[in-house]
Backbone as JSON Lines, residues from 0, in Angstrom:
{"i":0,"aa":"M","n":[0.24,0.17,21.26],"ca":[0.4,1.29,22.45],"c":[1.09,2.44,21.93]}
{"i":1,"aa":"L","n":[2.6,1.74,21.07],"ca":[3.84,3.0,20.27],"c":[2.38,3.86,19.87]}
{"i":2,"aa":"L","n":[1.91,3.5,18.63],"ca":[0.58,3.29,17.37],"c":[-0.26,4.46,18.1]}
{"i":3,"aa":"S","n":[-1.42,4.49,19.23],"ca":[-1.16,4.57,19.55],"c":[-0.77,5.88,19.99]}
{"i":4,"aa":"I","n":[0.46,6.66,21.32],"ca":[1.18,7.72,21.36],"c":[1.97,8.77,19.77]}
{"i":5,"aa":"L","n":[2.06,7.28,19.05],"ca":[2.08,8.38,18.15],"c":[1.04,9.39,17.25]}
{"i":6,"aa":"L","n":[-0.17,7.89,17.26],"ca":[-1.38,9.07,16.26],"c":[-1.44,10.43,16.76]}
{"i":7,"aa":"Q","n":[-1.36,10.17,18.59],"ca":[-2.2,11.47,19.31],"c":[-0.84,12.46,19.53]}
{"i":8,"aa":"A","n":[0.45,12.07,19.32],"ca":[1.57,12.62,19.1],"c":[1.61,14.01,18.22]}
{"i":9,"aa":"A","n":[0.64,14.02,17.26],"ca":[0.93,14.03,15.21],"c":[-0.58,14.38,15.46]}
{"i":10,"aa":"A","n":[-1.82,14.22,15.93],"ca":[-3.05,14.62,15.81],"c":[-2.96,16.25,16.21]}
{"i":11,"aa":"S","n":[-2.08,16.35,17.58],"ca":[-2.09,17.76,18.53],"c":[-1.47,18.32,17.72]}
{"i":12,"aa":"S","n":[-0.54,18.57,16.52],"ca":[0.31,20.3,16.02],"c":[-0.77,19.97,14.92]}
{"i":13,"aa":"A","n":[-0.46,20.94,14.16],"ca":[-0.91,21.04,12.78],"c":[-0.18,21.13,11.76]}
{"i":14,"aa":"L","n":[1.01,20.59,11.76],"ca":[2.08,19.13,11.33],"c":[1.37,17.98,11.28]}
{"i":15,"aa":"G","n":[0.18,17.14,11.68],"ca":[0.56,16.21,11.38],"c":[-1.26,16.32,10.02]}
{"i":16,"aa":"Y","n":[-1.54,17.68,10.15],"ca":[-2.54,17.24,8.65],"c":[-1.33,16.88,8.01]}
{"i":17,"aa":"V","n":[-0.47,17.77,7.79],"ca":[1.05,17.52,6.54],"c":[1.32,16.64,6.44]}
{"i":18,"aa":"G","n":[1.36,15.77,7.16],"ca":[2.14,14.38,7.39],"c":[1.05,13.64,7.39]}
{"i":19,"aa":"A","n":[-0.16,13.65,7.5],"ca":[-1.18,12.59,6.72],"c":[-1.5,12.62,5.51]}
{"i":20,"aa":"A","n":[-1.22,13.67,4.35],"ca":[-1.5,14.02,3.29],"c":[0.04,12.73,2.71]}
{"i":21,"aa":"I","n":[0.98,13.47,3.4],"ca":[2.26,13.31,2.72],"c":[2.06,11.77,2.62]}
{"i":22,"aa":"G","n":[1.96,11.41,4.0],"ca":[1.87,9.7,4.07],"c":[0.82,8.76,2.68]}
{"i":23,"aa":"A","n":[-0.53,9.01,2.82],"ca":[-1.33,8.83,2.09],"c":[-0.67,8.73,0.69]}
{"i":24,"aa":"G","n":[-0.19,10.24,0.56],"ca":[0.26,9.81,-0.83],"c":[1.89,8.85,-1.32]}
{"i":25,"aa":"L","n":[2.73,8.29,0.31],"ca":[3.21,7.94,-0.31],"c":[2.47,6.26,-0.44]}
{"i":26,"aa":"V","n":[2.02,5.74,0.71],"ca":[1.97,4.27,0.66],"c":[1.01,4.4,-1.03]}
{"i":27,"aa":"A","n":[-0.23,5.36,-1.92],"ca":[0.42,5.11,-2.53],"c":[0.55,5.07,-4.03]}
{"i":28,"aa":"L","n":[1.29,5.83,-4.02],"ca":[2.62,5.76,-4.58],"c":[3.32,4.46,-4.72]}
{"i":29,"aa":"G","n":[3.8,3.52,-3.06],"ca":[4.49,2.61,-3.81],"c":[3.73,1.4,-3.91]}
{"i":30,"aa":"A","n":[2.26,1.72,-3.35],"ca":[1.2,0.28,-3.7],"c":[1.05,0.92,-5.29]}
{"i":31,"aa":"G","n":[0.84,1.24,-5.83],"ca":[1.08,1.4,-7.62],"c":[2.66,1.18,-8.28]}
{"i":32,"aa":"V","n":[3.44,1.55,-8.05],"ca":[4.41,0.16,-7.58],"c":[4.64,-0.13,-7.78]}
{"i":33,"aa":"G","n":[4.63,-0.93,-6.87],"ca":[4.75,-2.99,-6.44],"c":[3.44,-3.33,-7.64]}
{"i":34,"aa":"I","n":[1.75,-2.57,-7.4],"ca":[1.16,-3.23,-8.37],"c":[1.37,-3.68,-9.9]}
{"i":35,"aa":"G","n":[2.58,-2.21,-10.14],"ca":[3.52,-2.36,-11.99],"c":[3.85,-3.89,-12.29]}
{"i":36,"aa":"K","n":[5.43,-3.93,-10.97],"ca":[6.3,-4.46,-10.42],"c":[5.7,-5.73,-11.1]}
{"i":37,"aa":"I","n":[4.39,-6.05,-10.13],"ca":[3.94,-7.21,-9.87],"c":[3.7,-7.72,-11.62]}
{"i":38,"aa":"G","n":[2.61,-6.58,-12.02],"ca":[1.99,-7.46,-14.03],"c":[2.84,-7.36,-14.09]}
{"i":39,"aa":"K","n":[4.25,-6.73,-13.68],"ca":[5.13,-6.34,-15.01],"c":[5.71,-7.91,-15.12]}
{"i":40,"aa":"S","n":[6.46,-9.11,-14.0],"ca":[6.75,-10.06,-14.74],"c":[6.46,-10.66,-14.45]}
{"i":41,"aa":"A","n":[4.85,-10.85,-14.01],"ca":[3.6,-11.92,-14.17],"c":[3.52,-12.2,-15.98]}
{"i":42,"aa":"M","n":[3.77,-10.68,-16.15],"ca":[3.9,-11.19,-18.37],"c":[4.76,-11.22,-18.47]}
{"i":43,"aa":"E","n":[6.26,-10.82,-18.17],"ca":[7.36,-11.69,-18.17],"c":[7.63,-12.97,-18.51]}
{"i":44,"aa":"G","n":[6.86,-13.11,-17.14],"ca":[6.64,-15.22,-16.7],"c":[6.0,-15.79,-17.43]}
{"i":45,"aa":"I","n":[3.99,-14.88,-17.98],"ca":[3.67,-15.79,-18.98],"c":[4.31,-15.95,-19.83]}
{"i":46,"aa":"A","n":[4.95,-15.15,-20.52],"ca":[5.33,-14.47,-22.3],"c":[6.46,-16.09,-22.48]}
{"i":47,"aa":"R","n":[7.47,-15.82,-20.89],"ca":[8.72,-17.1,-21.48],"c":[7.97,-18.78,-21.35]}
{"i":48,"aa":"Q","n":[7.34,-18.4,-20.48],"ca":[6.36,-20.41,-19.84],"c":[4.83,-20.11,-20.6]}
{"i":49,"aa":"P","n":[4.15,-19.87,-21.63],"ca":[2.76,-19.83,-21.46],"c":[1.88,-21.64,-21.12]}
{"i":50,"aa":"E","n":[2.75,-22.04,-20.78],"ca":[2.11,-22.91,-20.34],"c":[1.37,-23.28,-18.23]}
{"i":51,"aa":"A","n":[1.97,-22.33,-17.94],"ca":[2.51,-21.82,-16.7],"c":[1.51,-20.5,-16.28]}
{"i":52,"aa":"A","n":[0.9,-20.05,-17.44],"ca":[0.14,-18.91,-16.9],"c":[-1.27,-18.32,-15.94]}
{"i":53,"aa":"G","n":[-1.77,-19.69,-16.15],"ca":[-2.73,-19.82,-14.86],"c":[-2.16,-19.84,-13.2]}
{"i":54,"aa":"N","n":[-0.09,-20.61,-12.73],"ca":[-0.75,-20.39,-12.05],"c":[0.16,-19.27,-11.44]}
{"i":55,"aa":"I","n":[1.17,-18.62,-13.08],"ca":[1.43,-17.79,-12.42],"c":[-0.11,-16.4,-12.11]}
{"i":56,"aa":"R","n":[-1.07,-16.46,-12.62],"ca":[-1.97,-15.12,-12.01],"c":[-2.94,-15.45,-11.5]}
{"i":57,"aa":"T","n":[-2.62,-17.33,-10.6],"ca":[-3.33,-16.59,-9.87],"c":[-2.45,-16.18,-8.66]}
{"i":58,"aa":"S","n":[-0.89,-16.88,-8.43],"ca":[-0.2,-16.02,-7.57],"c":[0.03,-13.93,-7.49]}
{"i":59,"aa":"M","n":[-0.27,-13.86,-8.83],"ca":[0.15,-11.79,-9.03],"c":[-1.69,-11.61,-8.1]}
{"i":60,"aa":"I","n":[-2.11,-12.27,-7.81],"ca":[-3.91,-12.1,-8.15],"c":[-3.66,-11.99,-6.19]}
{"i":61,"aa":"I","n":[-3.46,-13.03,-5.37],"ca":[-2.63,-12.94,-4.33],"c":[-1.99,-12.38,-4.04]}
{"i":62,"aa":"I","n":[-0.81,-11.86,-4.58],"ca":[0.15,-10.98,-4.63],"c":[-0.4,-9.59,-4.57]}
{"i":63,"aa":"G","n":[-1.71,-8.93,-5.32],"ca":[-1.69,-7.82,-5.74],"c":[-2.48,-7.71,-4.38]}
{"i":64,"aa":"A","n":[-3.01,-7.89,-3.92],"ca":[-4.52,-8.01,-2.55],"c":[-3.64,-8.16,-1.84]}
{"i":65,"aa":"L","n":[-2.41,-9.03,-1.66],"ca":[-1.39,-8.19,-0.06],"c":[-1.15,-6.63,0.06]}
{"i":66,"aa":"V","n":[-0.72,-6.25,-1.52],"ca":[0.17,-5.45,-1.57],"c":[-1.1,-4.01,-1.23]}
{"i":67,"aa":"E","n":[-2.36,-4.27,-1.85],"ca":[-3.92,-3.54,-1.7],"c":[-3.81,-3.9,-0.06]}
{"i":68,"aa":"G","n":[-3.61,-4.76,0.68],"ca":[-4.27,-4.39,1.58],"c":[-3.04,-3.93,2.58]}
{"i":69,"aa":"V","n":[-1.81,-3.44,2.38],"ca":[-0.95,-3.36,3.0],"c":[-1.09,-1.13,2.81]}
{"i":70,"aa":"C","n":[-1.79,-1.47,1.44],"ca":[-1.79,0.87,1.59],"c":[-2.62,0.81,1.57]}
{"i":71,"aa":"L","n":[-4.08,-0.11,2.14],"ca":[-5.65,0.72,2.26],"c":[-4.98,0.68,4.08]}
{"i":72,"aa":"F","n":[-3.82,-0.25,4.87],"ca":[-3.88,-0.06,6.23],"c":[-2.55,1.57,5.62]}
{"i":73,"aa":"G","n":[-2.0,1.48,5.12],"ca":[-1.54,2.45,5.62],"c":[-2.33,4.05,5.09]}
{"i":74,"aa":"V","n":[-3.24,4.03,4.24],"ca":[-4.22,5.12,4.01],"c":[-5.28,5.8,5.42]}
{"i":75,"aa":"I","n":[-5.77,3.87,5.45],"ca":[-6.12,4.3,7.6],"c":[-5.61,5.18,8.06]}
{"i":76,"aa":"V","n":[-4.04,4.66,8.75],"ca":[-3.71,5.41,9.74],"c":[-3.82,6.37,9.47]}
{"i":77,"aa":"C","n":[-3.05,7.36,8.48],"ca":[-2.67,8.41,8.23],"c":[-4.7,8.8,8.0]}
{"i":78,"aa":"L","n":[-5.38,8.66,7.71],"ca":[-6.57,9.14,7.63],"c":[-7.16,10.06,9.42]}
{"i":79,"aa":"L","n":[-7.15,8.56,10.25],"ca":[-6.54,8.11,11.85],"c":[-5.82,9.4,12.65]}
{"i":80,"aa":"I","n":[-5.29,9.68,11.85],"ca":[-4.27,10.88,12.53],"c":[-5.28,12.37,12.0]}
{"i":81,"aa":"V","n":[-5.53,12.79,10.87],"ca":[-6.62,13.65,10.04],"c":[-7.63,13.51,11.39]}
{"i":82,"aa":"L","n":[-8.26,11.88,11.74],"ca":[-9.81,12.43,12.79],"c":[-9.75,12.66,13.89]}
{"i":83,"aa":"L","n":[-8.18,12.81,14.45],"ca":[-8.56,12.51,15.92],"c":[-8.55,13.91,16.78]}
{"i":84,"aa":"K","n":[-7.8,14.38,15.77],"ca":[-7.5,16.26,16.13],"c":[-9.09,16.46,16.52]}
């Protein structure tokens, strides 16, 4: 309900396009930083304990997929702001 009201308010003004573009950029930037930190931590963990590489890799893939899901949701919300106008 609240999200729908916010989307309609943002879409009704010209600043909605600017906000959507900035929002999509920030979402993509945040996801890139998150994936980078996940990869860095996984490589450090594998270097410290090579025998746990399989478990670390599995956890890294699951967490990476969750971060990408949040990123996709954010980009979709930004696109909805643009398309509702």
